N, C-alpha and C positions, 0 to 999 in steps of 0.2 A: 694891707696888699703888697703884692709885690710888685718889686721895680726894676728897671733894667740893671744896676748894679747888682741885685739880687740874683737877678737871671744870668749875668754874667758868671758870677761866683759859683753858682750851679754848675755851667758848662765848664768852667775850669776843673772842678772837681770831678766831674763825671769824663773828662777828657775829651769834650766834645770842639769839635772847631764849629762855631758857632759863627756864621757869616752875619757882620752887619746886617743886613737885609732882610735876616730870619729872625732878628732880636724880637723886634715886634709883633710877629708871628705868635713867639713862642710865649711872649708876656701875656697874648691874650688868651691861647690855649692855658698857661698854668693858671691865669686869673679863672678862667672861666670852671678847670676842674676842682681850684678851692671854693670856690660859689657854691658848686654844687656838693661840697663836702659839709658845706653849712645847712644846707638844706637837708642832707641825711641826716646829720646832729640833732635835727627835730623829731624826726621819727621816732616814734615811742615804741620800744622794744621791750618792754616791761611783759615779762614771763615768756620770751622766745628763749627758746635755748641756743647757746653759742654752736656752732659747729665748724669742722674743719672741710669738709666737702659737703656736695650735694647730694651723693649717694651714701649710701648707708654700711655701705660692702666693707670687710673687713677682710685681714691676710685670711686664709686659709693654710696652716700649714701643718703638715704632717710630722709626727715624732718620728725624730732618730732612731734608727734602732741597728745594733752593731749584730752584725751577722760572722762569724768566725770562721774562717777559710781553711780548710785541712792544709796541712803542710805541703803536699803535692802541688796545691794550686799556690800557694806562696812562692814555693820554689821557682814554679813556671811563669810566674809573672817577674818577678825578680831575675831571670834568666834572660827574660827577655829586654830586659835595659842596656843600655850600652857600659855603665859601670855602676856598680853598687860598693858600699862598704855597711860593714855590719848588720847584712839586713834590711838596709834602707836603699835607695834610689841614693846616686851622688849624681847631683847638679852644678853646673858653674852658678859661681855668687855672681846673683843679678844686684846688690847691694854692697857697696863698699863704705865705710868710714875712712872719709877723706882724711889722709896723712897731713898732720901741719908741719 
């Protein structure tokens, strides 16, 4: 079973500010959870398939399709950008490698 020393250790690991007066309450709650886990271990789950979620929904994804745009459309889009370079949008750098 769990004792107060273990409860304090768990609280420290979780960076919890566990008040002295709450230690007994938490100890009781953790003990109750562990007792319930023992009950669940006794349940016969033979033949029951493991599942990740109660719903059987799956992601429905659409295939990507490349649609070539005319040169006029590409030029119009690039012309709307504040700055371009070699037919690409030029943007400010947002990730810099720190110099040592």
